PyMOL Python script that loads the backbone (N, CA, C, O; Angstrom):
from pymol import cmd

cmd.read_pdbstr("""\
ATOM      1  N   UNK A   1      43.308-107.469  19.387  1.00  0.00           N
ATOM      2  CA  UNK A   1      43.294-106.825  20.594  1.00  0.00           C
ATOM      3  C   UNK A   1      42.978-105.459  21.027  1.00  0.00           C
ATOM      4  O   UNK A   1      43.864-104.631  20.818  1.00  0.00           O
ATOM      5  N   UNK A   2      41.993-105.087  21.539  1.00  0.00           N
ATOM      6  CA  UNK A   2      41.814-103.784  21.707  1.00  0.00           C
ATOM      7  C   UNK A   2      41.775-103.581  23.079  1.00  0.00           C
ATOM      8  O   UNK A   2      41.386-104.466  23.842  1.00  0.00           O
ATOM      9  N   UNK A   3      42.316-101.993  23.630  1.00  0.00           N
ATOM     10  CA  UNK A   3      42.491-102.004  24.650  1.00  0.00           C
ATOM     11  C   UNK A   3      41.864-100.204  24.812  1.00  0.00           C
ATOM     12  O   UNK A   3      42.079 -99.358  23.944  1.00  0.00           O
ATOM     13  N   UNK A   4      41.152 -99.955  25.997  1.00  0.00           N
ATOM     14  CA  UNK A   4      40.870 -98.774  26.208  1.00  0.00           C
ATOM     15  C   UNK A   4      41.458 -98.423  27.500  1.00  0.00           C
ATOM     16  O   UNK A   4      41.522 -99.265  28.396  1.00  0.00           O
ATOM     17  N   UNK A   5      41.929 -97.121  27.662  1.00  0.00           N
ATOM     18  CA  UNK A   5      42.531 -96.263  29.119  1.00  0.00           C
ATOM     19  C   UNK A   5      41.507 -94.990  29.075  1.00  0.00           C
ATOM     20  O   UNK A   5      41.191 -94.273  28.125  1.00  0.00           O
ATOM     21  N   UNK A   6      41.126 -94.968  30.360  1.00  0.00           N
ATOM     22  CA  UNK A   6      40.368 -93.514  30.577  1.00  0.00           C
ATOM     23  C   UNK A   6      40.882 -93.178  31.807  1.00  0.00           C
ATOM     24  O   UNK A   6      40.856 -93.783  32.878  1.00  0.00           O
ATOM     25  N   UNK A   7      41.549 -91.677  31.356  1.00  0.00           N
ATOM     26  CA  UNK A   7      42.109 -90.745  32.647  1.00  0.00           C
ATOM     27  C   UNK A   7      41.346 -89.874  32.737  1.00  0.00           C
ATOM     28  O   UNK A   7      41.197 -88.923  31.970  1.00  0.00           O
ATOM     29  N   UNK A   8      40.665 -90.179  33.901  1.00  0.00           N
ATOM     30  CA  UNK A   8      39.460 -89.189  34.473  1.00  0.00           C
ATOM     31  C   UNK A   8      39.956 -87.864  35.048  1.00  0.00           C
ATOM     32  O   UNK A   8      39.156 -86.946  34.865  1.00  0.00           O
ATOM     33  N   UNK A   9      41.076 -87.533  35.700  1.00  0.00           N
ATOM     34  CA  UNK A   9      41.478 -86.545  35.831  1.00  0.00           C
ATOM     35  C   UNK A   9      41.556 -85.439  34.608  1.00  0.00           C
ATOM     36  O   UNK A   9      41.024 -84.362  34.877  1.00  0.00           O
ATOM     37  N   UNK A  10      42.166 -85.567  33.265  1.00  0.00           N
ATOM     38  CA  UNK A  10      42.155 -85.032  32.375  1.00  0.00           C
ATOM     39  C   UNK A  10      40.624 -85.146  31.596  1.00  0.00           C
ATOM     40  O   UNK A  10      40.169 -84.260  30.874  1.00  0.00           O
ATOM     41  N   UNK A  11      40.186 -85.977  31.798  1.00  0.00           N
ATOM     42  CA  UNK A  11      39.140 -86.556  30.927  1.00  0.00           C
ATOM     43  C   UNK A  11      39.729 -86.687  29.233  1.00  0.00           C
ATOM     44  O   UNK A  11      39.216 -86.114  28.271  1.00  0.00           O
ATOM     45  N   UNK A  12      40.688 -87.415  29.206  1.00  0.00           N
ATOM     46  CA  UNK A  12      40.952 -88.142  28.023  1.00  0.00           C
ATOM     47  C   UNK A  12      40.737 -89.657  27.822  1.00  0.00           C
ATOM     48  O   UNK A  12      40.515 -90.247  28.880  1.00  0.00           O
ATOM     49  N   UNK A  13      40.746 -90.213  27.022  1.00  0.00           N
ATOM     50  CA  UNK A  13      40.482 -91.527  26.619  1.00  0.00           C
ATOM     51  C   UNK A  13      41.359 -92.038  25.548  1.00  0.00           C
ATOM     52  O   UNK A  13      41.243 -91.263  24.598  1.00  0.00           O
ATOM     53  N   UNK A  14      42.027 -92.811  25.320  1.00  0.00           N
ATOM     54  CA  UNK A  14      42.961 -93.487  24.890  1.00  0.00           C
ATOM     55  C   UNK A  14      42.585 -95.226  23.867  1.00  0.00           C
ATOM     56  O   UNK A  14      42.341 -96.282  24.450  1.00  0.00           O
ATOM     57  N   UNK A  15      42.619 -95.133  22.902  1.00  0.00           N
ATOM     58  CA  UNK A  15      42.164 -96.604  22.494  1.00  0.00           C
ATOM     59  C   UNK A  15      43.611 -97.229  21.771  1.00  0.00           C
ATOM     60  O   UNK A  15      44.174 -96.613  20.866  1.00  0.00           O
ATOM     61  N   UNK A  16      44.066 -98.396  22.248  1.00  0.00           N
ATOM     62  CA  UNK A  16      45.093 -98.971  21.621  1.00  0.00           C
ATOM     63  C   UNK A  16      44.921 -99.209  20.014  1.00  0.00           C
ATOM     64  O   UNK A  16      43.867 -99.743  19.669  1.00  0.00           O
ATOM     65  N   UNK A  17      45.567 -98.969  19.321  1.00  0.00           N
ATOM     66  CA  UNK A  17      44.985 -99.336  17.926  1.00  0.00           C
ATOM     67  C   UNK A  17      45.288-100.741  17.629  1.00  0.00           C
ATOM     68  O   UNK A  17      46.129-101.413  18.227  1.00  0.00           O
ATOM     69  N   UNK A  18      44.516-101.151  16.625  1.00  0.00           N
ATOM     70  CA  UNK A  18      44.747-102.268  15.954  1.00  0.00           C
ATOM     71  C   UNK A  18      45.482-101.965  14.857  1.00  0.00           C
ATOM     72  O   UNK A  18      45.596-100.799  14.479  1.00  0.00           O
ATOM     73  N   UNK A  19      46.111-103.086  14.174  1.00  0.00           N
ATOM     74  CA  UNK A  19      47.019-103.185  13.100  1.00  0.00           C
ATOM     75  C   UNK A  19      46.114-102.057  11.841  1.00  0.00           C
ATOM     76  O   UNK A  19      46.819-101.180  11.342  1.00  0.00           O
ATOM     77  N   UNK A  20      44.972-102.108  11.495  1.00  0.00           N
ATOM     78  CA  UNK A  20      44.696-101.407  10.462  1.00  0.00           C
ATOM     79  C   UNK A  20      43.796 -99.937  11.422  1.00  0.00           C
ATOM     80  O   UNK A  20      43.031 -99.226  10.770  1.00  0.00           O
ATOM     81  N   UNK A  21      43.980 -99.698  12.696  1.00  0.00           N
ATOM     82  CA  UNK A  21      43.154 -98.721  13.063  1.00  0.00           C
ATOM     83  C   UNK A  21      44.375 -97.749  13.697  1.00  0.00           C
ATOM     84  O   UNK A  21      45.349 -98.224  14.280  1.00  0.00           O
ATOM     85  N   UNK A  22      44.173 -96.402  13.499  1.00  0.00           N
ATOM     86  CA  UNK A  22      45.116 -95.201  14.340  1.00  0.00           C
ATOM     87  C   UNK A  22      44.729 -95.175  15.533  1.00  0.00           C
ATOM     88  O   UNK A  22      43.608 -95.641  15.740  1.00  0.00           O
ATOM     89  N   UNK A  23      45.294 -94.780  16.383  1.00  0.00           N
ATOM     90  CA  UNK A  23      45.211 -93.915  17.451  1.00  0.00           C
ATOM     91  C   UNK A  23      44.036 -93.113  17.751  1.00  0.00           C
ATOM     92  O   UNK A  23      43.892 -92.095  17.074  1.00  0.00           O
ATOM     93  N   UNK A  24      43.229 -93.364  18.580  1.00  0.00           N
ATOM     94  CA  UNK A  24      42.336 -92.322  18.852  1.00  0.00           C
ATOM     95  C   UNK A  24      42.228 -91.725  20.125  1.00  0.00           C
ATOM     96  O   UNK A  24      41.784 -92.361  21.081  1.00  0.00           O
ATOM     97  N   UNK A  25      42.615 -90.503  20.216  1.00  0.00           N
ATOM     98  CA  UNK A  25      42.574 -89.583  21.738  1.00  0.00           C
ATOM     99  C   UNK A  25      41.217 -88.871  21.578  1.00  0.00           C
ATOM    100  O   UNK A  25      40.786 -88.678  20.441  1.00  0.00           O
ATOM    101  N   UNK A  26      40.577 -88.501  22.576  1.00  0.00           N
ATOM    102  CA  UNK A  26      39.388 -87.331  22.862  1.00  0.00           C
ATOM    103  C   UNK A  26      39.298 -86.986  23.882  1.00  0.00           C
ATOM    104  O   UNK A  26      39.413 -87.798  24.801  1.00  0.00           O
ATOM    105  N   UNK A  27      39.022 -85.455  24.162  1.00  0.00           N
ATOM    106  CA  UNK A  27      39.034 -84.507  25.132  1.00  0.00           C
ATOM    107  C   UNK A  27      37.597 -84.339  25.202  1.00  0.00           C
ATOM    108  O   UNK A  27      37.017 -84.010  24.167  1.00  0.00           O
ATOM    109  N   UNK A  28      36.820 -84.546  26.456  1.00  0.00           N
ATOM    110  CA  UNK A  28      35.542 -83.744  26.351  1.00  0.00           C
ATOM    111  C   UNK A  28      35.586 -82.992  27.270  1.00  0.00           C
ATOM    112  O   UNK A  28      36.291 -83.027  28.279  1.00  0.00           O
ATOM    113  N   UNK A  29      34.367 -81.850  26.753  1.00  0.00           N
ATOM    114  CA  UNK A  29      34.496 -80.622  26.956  1.00  0.00           C
ATOM    115  C   UNK A  29      32.975 -80.429  27.401  1.00  0.00           C
ATOM    116  O   UNK A  29      32.078 -80.508  26.562  1.00  0.00           O
ATOM    117  N   UNK A  30      32.722 -80.185  28.695  1.00  0.00           N
ATOM    118  CA  UNK A  30      31.046 -79.998  28.420  1.00  0.00           C
ATOM    119  C   UNK A  30      30.721 -78.044  28.407  1.00  0.00           C
ATOM    120  O   UNK A  30      31.079 -77.069  29.068  1.00  0.00           O
ATOM    121  N   UNK A  31      29.966 -78.295  27.385  1.00  0.00           N
ATOM    122  CA  UNK A  31      29.634 -76.785  26.979  1.00  0.00           C
ATOM    123  C   UNK A  31      28.009 -76.863  27.303  1.00  0.00           C
ATOM    124  O   UNK A  31      27.382 -75.942  27.828  1.00  0.00           O
ATOM    125  N   UNK A  32      27.605 -77.772  27.010  1.00  0.00           N
ATOM    126  CA  UNK A  32      25.991 -77.604  27.147  1.00  0.00           C
ATOM    127  C   UNK A  32      25.428 -78.693  28.048  1.00  0.00           C
ATOM    128  O   UNK A  32      26.029 -79.732  27.777  1.00  0.00           O
ATOM    129  N   UNK A  33      24.433 -78.914  29.104  1.00  0.00           N
ATOM    130  CA  UNK A  33      24.145 -79.855  29.542  1.00  0.00           C
ATOM    131  C   UNK A  33      22.339 -79.882  29.501  1.00  0.00           C
ATOM    132  O   UNK A  33      21.611 -80.765  29.956  1.00  0.00           O
ATOM    133  N   UNK A  34      22.056 -78.987  29.009  1.00  0.00           N
ATOM    134  CA  UNK A  34      20.788 -78.546  29.213  1.00  0.00           C
ATOM    135  C   UNK A  34      20.170 -78.365  27.634  1.00  0.00           C
ATOM    136  O   UNK A  34      20.887 -78.122  26.663  1.00  0.00           O
ATOM    137  N   UNK A  35      18.992 -78.499  27.589  1.00  0.00           N
ATOM    138  CA  UNK A  35      18.199 -77.597  26.245  1.00  0.00           C
ATOM    139  C   UNK A  35      18.689 -76.456  25.889  1.00  0.00           C
ATOM    140  O   UNK A  35      19.187 -76.140  24.808  1.00  0.00           O
ATOM    141  N   UNK A  36      18.473 -75.606  27.201  1.00  0.00           N
ATOM    142  CA  UNK A  36      18.395 -73.846  26.910  1.00  0.00           C
ATOM    143  C   UNK A  36      19.530 -73.329  26.869  1.00  0.00           C
ATOM    144  O   UNK A  36      19.708 -72.124  26.693  1.00  0.00           O
ATOM    145  N   UNK A  37      20.619 -74.341  27.058  1.00  0.00           N
ATOM    146  CA  UNK A  37      22.307 -74.422  26.912  1.00  0.00           C
ATOM    147  C   UNK A  37      22.392 -74.231  25.380  1.00  0.00           C
ATOM    148  O   UNK A  37      23.118 -73.361  24.901  1.00  0.00           O
ATOM    149  N   UNK A  38      21.521 -75.187  24.499  1.00  0.00           N
ATOM    150  CA  UNK A  38      22.098 -75.627  22.914  1.00  0.00           C
ATOM    151  C   UNK A  38      21.460 -74.326  22.653  1.00  0.00           C
ATOM    152  O   UNK A  38      22.333 -73.514  22.347  1.00  0.00           O
ATOM    153  N   UNK A  39      20.094 -73.724  22.653  1.00  0.00           N
ATOM    154  CA  UNK A  39      19.864 -72.929  21.924  1.00  0.00           C
ATOM    155  C   UNK A  39      20.421 -71.564  22.529  1.00  0.00           C
ATOM    156  O   UNK A  39      19.954 -70.568  21.978  1.00  0.00           O
ATOM    157  N   UNK A  40      21.215 -71.357  23.427  1.00  0.00           N
ATOM    158  CA  UNK A  40      22.056 -70.014  23.929  1.00  0.00           C
ATOM    159  C   UNK A  40      23.261 -70.122  23.114  1.00  0.00           C
ATOM    160  O   UNK A  40      23.749 -69.043  22.779  1.00  0.00           O
ATOM    161  N   UNK A  41      23.958 -71.379  22.647  1.00  0.00           N
ATOM    162  CA  UNK A  41      24.342 -71.730  22.043  1.00  0.00           C
ATOM    163  C   UNK A  41      24.671 -71.742  20.311  1.00  0.00           C
ATOM    164  O   UNK A  41      25.728 -71.731  19.680  1.00  0.00           O
ATOM    165  N   UNK A  42      22.857 -71.779  19.793  1.00  0.00           N
ATOM    166  CA  UNK A  42      22.910 -71.439  18.658  1.00  0.00           C
ATOM    167  C   UNK A  42      22.860 -72.803  17.917  1.00  0.00           C
ATOM    168  O   UNK A  42      22.760 -72.915  16.695  1.00  0.00           O
ATOM    169  N   UNK A  43      22.941 -73.829  18.807  1.00  0.00           N
ATOM    170  CA  UNK A  43      23.043 -75.053  18.091  1.00  0.00           C
ATOM    171  C   UNK A  43      21.919 -76.202  17.855  1.00  0.00           C
ATOM    172  O   UNK A  43      22.082 -77.346  17.431  1.00  0.00           O
ATOM    173  N   UNK A  44      20.299 -75.309  18.405  1.00  0.00           N
ATOM    174  CA  UNK A  44      19.297 -75.655  18.756  1.00  0.00           C
ATOM    175  C   UNK A  44      18.465 -74.737  18.438  1.00  0.00           C
ATOM    176  O   UNK A  44      18.902 -73.646  18.801  1.00  0.00           O
ATOM    177  N   UNK A  45      17.266 -74.649  17.825  1.00  0.00           N
ATOM    178  CA  UNK A  45      16.165 -73.719  17.976  1.00  0.00           C
ATOM    179  C   UNK A  45      15.533 -73.750  18.948  1.00  0.00           C
ATOM    180  O   UNK A  45      15.694 -74.734  19.669  1.00  0.00           O
ATOM    181  N   UNK A  46      14.573 -72.712  19.362  1.00  0.00           N
ATOM    182  CA  UNK A  46      13.743 -73.261  20.816  1.00  0.00           C
ATOM    183  C   UNK A  46      12.798 -74.362  20.577  1.00  0.00           C
ATOM    184  O   UNK A  46      12.684 -75.234  21.438  1.00  0.00           O
ATOM    185  N   UNK A  47      11.975 -74.418  19.280  1.00  0.00           N
ATOM    186  CA  UNK A  47      11.008 -75.749  19.128  1.00  0.00           C
ATOM    187  C   UNK A  47      12.104 -76.638  19.119  1.00  0.00           C
ATOM    188  O   UNK A  47      12.079 -77.094  20.262  1.00  0.00           O
ATOM    189  N   UNK A  48      13.081 -77.180  18.508  1.00  0.00           N
ATOM    190  CA  UNK A  48      13.657 -78.264  18.713  1.00  0.00           C
ATOM    191  C   UNK A  48      14.480 -78.304  20.114  1.00  0.00           C
ATOM    192  O   UNK A  48      15.028 -79.383  20.343  1.00  0.00           O
ATOM    193  N   UNK A  49      14.614 -77.466  20.903  1.00  0.00           N
ATOM    194  CA  UNK A  49      15.074 -77.635  22.242  1.00  0.00           C
ATOM    195  C   UNK A  49      13.899 -78.035  23.309  1.00  0.00           C
ATOM    196  O   UNK A  49      14.192 -78.446  24.432  1.00  0.00           O
ATOM    197  N   UNK A  50      12.566 -77.885  22.877  1.00  0.00           N
ATOM    198  CA  UNK A  50      11.462 -78.486  23.666  1.00  0.00           C
ATOM    199  C   UNK A  50      11.283 -80.032  23.476  1.00  0.00           C
ATOM    200  O   UNK A  50      10.669 -80.689  24.317  1.00  0.00           O
ATOM    201  N   UNK A  51      11.745 -80.509  22.531  1.00  0.00           N
ATOM    202  CA  UNK A  51      11.792 -82.179  22.061  1.00  0.00           C
ATOM    203  C   UNK A  51      12.190 -82.636  23.508  1.00  0.00           C
ATOM    204  O   UNK A  51      11.310 -83.326  24.022  1.00  0.00           O
ATOM    205  N   UNK A  52      13.329 -82.419  24.319  1.00  0.00           N
ATOM    206  CA  UNK A  52      13.732 -83.608  25.362  1.00  0.00           C
ATOM    207  C   UNK A  52      12.890 -83.348  26.354  1.00  0.00           C
ATOM    208  O   UNK A  52      12.494 -84.455  26.721  1.00  0.00           O
ATOM    209  N   UNK A  53      12.303 -82.389  27.110  1.00  0.00           N
ATOM    210  CA  UNK A  53      11.262 -82.061  27.859  1.00  0.00           C
ATOM    211  C   UNK A  53       9.834 -82.670  27.541  1.00  0.00           C
ATOM    212  O   UNK A  53       9.162 -83.128  28.465  1.00  0.00           O
ATOM    213  N   UNK A  54       9.419 -82.676  26.377  1.00  0.00           N
ATOM    214  CA  UNK A  54       8.211 -83.099  26.141  1.00  0.00           C
ATOM    215  C   UNK A  54       8.405 -84.662  25.730  1.00  0.00           C
ATOM    216  O   UNK A  54       7.440 -85.412  25.880  1.00  0.00           O
ATOM    217  N   UNK A  55       9.657 -85.183  25.203  1.00  0.00           N
ATOM    218  CA  UNK A  55       9.790 -86.904  25.293  1.00  0.00           C
ATOM    219  C   UNK A  55       9.888 -87.363  26.427  1.00  0.00           C
ATOM    220  O   UNK A  55       9.333 -88.447  26.613  1.00  0.00           O
ATOM    221  N   UNK A  56      10.527 -86.800  27.441  1.00  0.00           N
ATOM    222  CA  UNK A  56      10.688 -87.483  29.066  1.00  0.00           C
ATOM    223  C   UNK A  56       9.232 -87.074  29.444  1.00  0.00           C
ATOM    224  O   UNK A  56       8.788 -88.193  29.700  1.00  0.00           O
ATOM    225  N   UNK A  57       8.639 -86.584  29.561  1.00  0.00           N
ATOM    226  CA  UNK A  57       7.392 -85.931  30.122  1.00  0.00           C
ATOM    227  C   UNK A  57       5.943 -87.552  29.788  1.00  0.00           C
ATOM    228  O   UNK A  57       5.105 -88.216  30.397  1.00  0.00           O
ATOM    229  N   UNK A  58       6.717 -87.339  28.045  1.00  0.00           N
ATOM    230  CA  UNK A  58       5.653 -88.416  27.498  1.00  0.00           C
ATOM    231  C   UNK A  58       6.152 -90.006  27.580  1.00  0.00           C
ATOM    232  O   UNK A  58       5.758 -90.985  26.946  1.00  0.00           O
ATOM    233  N   UNK A  59       7.172 -89.879  28.607  1.00  0.00           N
ATOM    234  CA  UNK A  59       8.118 -91.238  28.853  1.00  0.00           C
ATOM    235  C   UNK A  59       8.005 -92.106  27.261  1.00  0.00           C
ATOM    236  O   UNK A  59       7.392 -93.154  27.061  1.00  0.00           O
ATOM    237  N   UNK A  60       8.577 -91.523  26.536  1.00  0.00           N
ATOM    238  CA  UNK A  60       8.867 -92.192  25.319  1.00  0.00           C
ATOM    239  C   UNK A  60      10.234 -93.013  25.481  1.00  0.00           C
ATOM    240  O   UNK A  60      11.175 -92.636  26.179  1.00  0.00           O
ATOM    241  N   UNK A  61      10.196 -94.272  24.678  1.00  0.00           N
ATOM    242  CA  UNK A  61      11.730 -95.008  24.411  1.00  0.00           C
ATOM    243  C   UNK A  61      12.262 -93.692  23.459  1.00  0.00           C
ATOM    244  O   UNK A  61      11.674 -92.899  22.723  1.00  0.00           O
ATOM    245  N   UNK A  62      13.370 -93.840  23.773  1.00  0.00           N
ATOM    246  CA  UNK A  62      14.726 -93.169  22.927  1.00  0.00           C
ATOM    247  C   UNK A  62      15.787 -93.455  22.618  1.00  0.00           C
ATOM    248  O   UNK A  62      16.611 -93.499  23.531  1.00  0.00           O
ATOM    249  N   UNK A  63      16.187 -93.731  21.406  1.00  0.00           N
ATOM    250  CA  UNK A  63      17.382 -94.425  20.759  1.00  0.00           C
ATOM    251  C   UNK A  63      18.532 -93.151  20.314  1.00  0.00           C
ATOM    252  O   UNK A  63      18.225 -92.505  19.312  1.00  0.00           O
ATOM    253  N   UNK A  64      19.638 -92.836  20.920  1.00  0.00           N
ATOM    254  CA  UNK A  64      20.587 -91.878  20.224  1.00  0.00           C
ATOM    255  C   UNK A  64      21.587 -92.826  19.540  1.00  0.00           C
ATOM    256  O   UNK A  64      21.988 -93.926  19.919  1.00  0.00           O
ATOM    257  N   UNK A  65      21.917 -92.046  18.324  1.00  0.00           N
ATOM    258  CA  UNK A  65      22.815 -92.705  17.726  1.00  0.00           C
ATOM    259  C   UNK A  65      23.650 -91.840  16.722  1.00  0.00           C
ATOM    260  O   UNK A  65      23.075 -90.789  16.438  1.00  0.00           O
ATOM    261  N   UNK A  66      24.749 -92.002  16.172  1.00  0.00           N
ATOM    262  CA  UNK A  66      25.313 -91.211  15.336  1.00  0.00           C
ATOM    263  C   UNK A  66      26.649 -91.171  15.261  1.00  0.00           C
ATOM    264  O   UNK A  66      27.090 -91.753  16.252  1.00  0.00           O
ATOM    265  N   UNK A  67      27.636 -90.718  14.482  1.00  0.00           N
ATOM    266  CA  UNK A  67      29.228 -90.946  14.203  1.00  0.00           C
ATOM    267  C   UNK A  67      29.675 -90.209  15.324  1.00  0.00           C
ATOM    268  O   UNK A  67      28.922 -89.576  16.064  1.00  0.00           O
ATOM    269  N   UNK A  68      31.303 -90.318  15.486  1.00  0.00           N
ATOM    270  CA  UNK A  68      32.069 -89.689  16.476  1.00  0.00           C
ATOM    271  C   UNK A  68      31.544 -88.308  16.320  1.00  0.00           C
ATOM    272  O   UNK A  68      31.101 -87.892  15.249  1.00  0.00           O
ATOM    273  N   UNK A  69      31.594 -87.714  17.248  1.00  0.00           N
ATOM    274  CA  UNK A  69      31.471 -86.427  17.796  1.00  0.00           C
ATOM    275  C   UNK A  69      29.919 -85.947  17.249  1.00  0.00           C
ATOM    276  O   UNK A  69      29.770 -84.787  17.635  1.00  0.00           O
ATOM    277  N   UNK A  70      29.277 -86.188  16.849  1.00  0.00           N
ATOM    278  CA  UNK A  70      28.040 -85.704  16.501  1.00  0.00           C
ATOM    279  C   UNK A  70      27.074 -85.315  17.284  1.00  0.00           C
ATOM    280  O   UNK A  70      26.074 -84.819  16.766  1.00  0.00           O
ATOM    281  N   UNK A  71      27.159 -85.448  18.623  1.00  0.00           N
ATOM    282  CA  UNK A  71      26.602 -84.535  19.859  1.00  0.00           C
ATOM    283  C   UNK A  71      25.721 -85.977  20.271  1.00  0.00           C
ATOM    284  O   UNK A  71      24.588 -85.814  19.818  1.00  0.00           O
ATOM    285  N   UNK A  72      25.776 -86.734  20.658  1.00  0.00           N
ATOM    286  CA  UNK A  72      25.089 -87.887  21.374  1.00  0.00           C
ATOM    287  C   UNK A  72      25.170 -87.698  22.543  1.00  0.00           C
ATOM    288  O   UNK A  72      24.088 -87.446  23.073  1.00  0.00           O
ATOM    289  N   UNK A  73      26.139 -87.718  23.273  1.00  0.00           N
ATOM    290  CA  UNK A  73      26.534 -87.450  24.800  1.00  0.00           C
ATOM    291  C   UNK A  73      26.241 -85.847  25.117  1.00  0.00           C
ATOM    292  O   UNK A  73      26.255 -85.419  26.271  1.00  0.00           O
ATOM    293  N   UNK A  74      26.051 -85.251  24.295  1.00  0.00           N
ATOM    294  CA  UNK A  74      25.164 -83.543  24.605  1.00  0.00           C
ATOM    295  C   UNK A  74      23.723 -83.911  24.388  1.00  0.00           C
ATOM    296  O   UNK A  74      23.032 -83.398  25.268  1.00  0.00           O
ATOM    297  N   UNK A  75      23.179 -84.460  23.719  1.00  0.00           N
ATOM    298  CA  UNK A  75      21.758 -84.899  23.762  1.00  0.00           C
ATOM    299  C   UNK A  75      21.518 -85.494  24.787  1.00  0.00           C
ATOM    300  O   UNK A  75      20.617 -85.069  25.510  1.00  0.00           O
ATOM    301  N   UNK A  76      22.397 -86.872  25.218  1.00  0.00           N
ATOM    302  CA  UNK A  76      21.885 -87.435  26.236  1.00  0.00           C
ATOM    303  C   UNK A  76      21.928 -86.564  27.720  1.00  0.00           C
ATOM    304  O   UNK A  76      21.036 -86.502  28.567  1.00  0.00           O
ATOM    305  N   UNK A  77      22.925 -86.086  27.727  1.00  0.00           N
ATOM    306  CA  UNK A  77      22.843 -84.736  28.961  1.00  0.00           C
ATOM    307  C   UNK A  77      21.533 -83.844  28.720  1.00  0.00           C
ATOM    308  O   UNK A  77      20.892 -83.445  29.693  1.00  0.00           O
ATOM    309  N   UNK A  78      21.257 -83.626  27.789  1.00  0.00           N
ATOM    310  CA  UNK A  78      19.873 -82.632  27.865  1.00  0.00           C
ATOM    311  C   UNK A  78      18.853 -83.525  28.173  1.00  0.00           C
ATOM    312  O   UNK A  78      17.976 -83.083  28.916  1.00  0.00           O
ATOM    313  N   UNK A  79      18.752 -84.658  27.791  1.00  0.00           N
ATOM    314  CA  UNK A  79      17.507 -85.531  28.088  1.00  0.00           C
ATOM    315  C   UNK A  79      17.602 -85.595  29.581  1.00  0.00           C
ATOM    316  O   UNK A  79      16.775 -85.060  30.319  1.00  0.00           O
ATOM    317  N   UNK A  80      18.655 -86.277  30.000  1.00  0.00           N
ATOM    318  CA  UNK A  80      18.928 -86.811  31.405  1.00  0.00           C
ATOM    319  C   UNK A  80      18.356 -85.244  32.391  1.00  0.00           C
ATOM    320  O   UNK A  80      17.850 -85.465  33.492  1.00  0.00           O
ATOM    321  N   UNK A  81      18.457 -84.049  32.007  1.00  0.00           N
ATOM    322  CA  UNK A  81      18.082 -82.910  32.692  1.00  0.00           C
ATOM    323  C   UNK A  81      16.554 -82.877  32.747  1.00  0.00           C
ATOM    324  O   UNK A  81      15.844 -82.356  33.607  1.00  0.00           O
ATOM    325  N   UNK A  82      16.266 -83.420  31.851  1.00  0.00           N
ATOM    326  CA  UNK A  82      14.824 -83.209  31.872  1.00  0.00           C
ATOM    327  C   UNK A  82      13.723 -84.234  32.772  1.00  0.00           C
ATOM    328  O   UNK A  82      12.561 -83.958  33.069  1.00  0.00           O
ATOM    329  N   UNK A  83      14.388 -85.332  33.056  1.00  0.00           N
ATOM    330  CA  UNK A  83      14.397 -86.304  33.756  1.00  0.00           C
ATOM    331  C   UNK A  83      13.926 -85.784  35.373  1.00  0.00           C
ATOM    332  O   UNK A  83      14.653 -85.153  36.141  1.00  0.00           O
ATOM    333  N   UNK A  84      12.451 -86.256  35.656  1.00  0.00           N
ATOM    334  CA  UNK A  84      12.198 -85.613  37.229  1.00  0.00           C
ATOM    335  C   UNK A  84      12.957 -86.869  38.184  1.00  0.00           C
ATOM    336  O   UNK A  84      13.153 -88.054  37.917  1.00  0.00           O
ATOM    337  N   UNK A  85      13.302 -86.010  39.467  1.00  0.00           N
ATOM    338  CA  UNK A  85      13.793 -86.868  40.361  1.00  0.00           C
ATOM    339  C   UNK A  85      12.917 -88.107  40.528  1.00  0.00           C
ATOM    340  O   UNK A  85      11.747 -87.872  40.227  1.00  0.00           O
ATOM    341  N   UNK A  86      13.125 -89.217  40.877  1.00  0.00           N
ATOM    342  CA  UNK A  86      12.653 -90.153  41.279  1.00  0.00           C
ATOM    343  C   UNK A  86      12.172 -91.179  40.195  1.00  0.00           C
ATOM    344  O   UNK A  86      11.463 -92.151  40.457  1.00  0.00           O
ATOM    345  N   UNK A  87      12.743 -90.779  38.667  1.00  0.00           N
ATOM    346  CA  UNK A  87      12.039 -91.411  37.683  1.00  0.00           C
ATOM    347  C   UNK A  87      13.401 -92.664  37.689  1.00  0.00           C
ATOM    348  O   UNK A  87      14.582 -92.494  37.994  1.00  0.00           O
ATOM    349  N   UNK A  88      12.748 -93.822  37.266  1.00  0.00           N
ATOM    350  CA  UNK A  88      14.121 -95.048  36.515  1.00  0.00           C
ATOM    351  C   UNK A  88      14.240 -94.529  35.281  1.00  0.00           C
ATOM    352  O   UNK A  88      13.441 -93.962  34.536  1.00  0.00           O
ATOM    353  N   UNK A  89      15.618 -94.882  35.174  1.00  0.00           N
ATOM    354  CA  UNK A  89      16.181 -94.580  33.847  1.00  0.00           C
ATOM    355  C   UNK A  89      17.399 -96.133  33.232  1.00  0.00           C
ATOM    356  O   UNK A  89      18.395 -96.624  33.763  1.00  0.00           O
ATOM    357  N   UNK A  90      16.929 -96.342  32.398  1.00  0.00           N
ATOM    358  CA  UNK A  90      17.444 -97.930  31.741  1.00  0.00           C
ATOM    359  C   UNK A  90      18.277 -97.791  30.483  1.00  0.00           C
ATOM    360  O   UNK A  90      17.734 -97.817  29.378  1.00  0.00           O
ATOM    361  N   UNK A  91      19.652 -97.637  30.637  1.00  0.00           N
ATOM    362  CA  UNK A  91      20.774 -97.461  29.677  1.00  0.00           C
ATOM    363  C   UNK A  91      21.019 -98.658  28.848  1.00  0.00           C
ATOM    364  O   UNK A  91      21.023 -99.738  29.439  1.00  0.00           O
ATOM    365  N   UNK A  92      21.229 -98.639  27.532  1.00  0.00           N
ATOM    366  CA  UNK A  92      22.265 -99.591  27.280  1.00  0.00           C
ATOM    367  C   UNK A  92      23.155 -99.041  26.003  1.00  0.00           C
ATOM    368  O   UNK A  92      22.708 -98.280  25.145  1.00  0.00           O
ATOM    369  N   UNK A  93      24.418 -99.535  26.034  1.00  0.00           N
ATOM    370  CA  UNK A  93      25.334 -98.876  25.287  1.00  0.00           C
ATOM    371  C   UNK A  93      26.275-100.244  24.762  1.00  0.00           C
ATOM    372  O   UNK A  93      27.250-100.077  24.029  1.00  0.00           O
TER     373      UNK A  93
END
""", "prot")
cmd.dss("prot")
cmd.show_as("cartoon", "prot")
cmd.util.cbc("prot")
cmd.orient("prot")
């Protein structure tokens, strides 16, 4: 059995553990939602920060994967910020 609870007011989600799993509680903090913000934080260099805009402009299909707290959501936020208004977006989770 696997249960998930999302507390939207505090941005905390909790998972009910299976016998072999511990409890996982994560608090999401939005620090960057654009590539320029990632450069300002020192996470990306300016060359790597150009990727989201170039990839979106070229209409590339992009797969984002990684471990827990690897920056997947942050990268997706940066990619989404580069999408022009009126464009169609398809996501699979």
